[in-house]
C-alpha angles and dihedrals in degrees: 000000000000115000122251089230125027123181117188128192092328118190118185121173141190100216106305094343114095110214093178115039107189104323118184126182143142134216118205118219113263095019138112111230118188129207116207128184145121123283111285094022093121103260097128090042088057093050090048091049091052092046092050096246091116123036114227118232094214140355132052142271120200129186104197106310094340124097107220098170111149095353120148119270095250090052090051091051091050089049089058110269124119127183127214097197129214111272090022096255094209118174096266098196094047124081123252090255092050090050091054092049090049088058088063096048094127096047129093127210116069095207093057091047093051089047090054090049090054091049091051092047087058091051093045105034093175089063089057089052090052100034095126096042122101109256091235091067094058124100119255092260093049091049089051089052090050092049090053093046092047090053091049090055089077089059093233126199088210126031117202113204118189114198098325093179095052113132095354129129116256094251091050091048089054090053092049091052090048087055090049090052091049091051089051092050088052090057102261114150111222135192105196132193108199136161093195098083093176091061093040090054088061095059112020127089097195136025136204123191114208118198126173091348096308136095108251099171137027122176154100126299088260093053090046093052092047095052105102097206094046093044092054093045101044109014104033127256093273095053118115 
């Protein structure tokens, strides 16, 4: 079966510095695929390239049958990809409700949009409690929930999540990963960047390791856990 997302030989550069040096990967529909790698390896650059924030120098990105390489971010959103960025980046001076409506800025049909807001309020009850509050007044965990809900308002075929656990307390991280697992059960396809490999192993079906702008590993959770070098670097030497 053809993948929902296919990236081939992608090269993205900042000036003369190539942050991605021929990255290829695939994301199957209905799956959670996780990107691991050290800081500076190119993971966020890859997410930005897929989302249209950065324009690749070479290579291709396909969503289903459609080539979306180098298209503008609003075109990528319309095609069916939404990004939950690192550090959330909610609209701090807008209310929770306004943030959610902003996530549906390309959609028409007010009744459907309001219905989706209600559905997301049921999934994220704390957002309902804080619907009128400015997003900048929320806790880090609440902002992460809002960032996820805002992305879902575009009804994406593929949800990109960049470091959703970053800077959050352990109990909040557990809740975020519970939400990720629920989204997966509901059929959402997710490409996840995550440093916490232990938590990622609980939800992801496939892993890629990116190092120095290249894919150095591709495999199942079992293969990841059995790789001695990866286990020591990301799971601890005692992990099995």
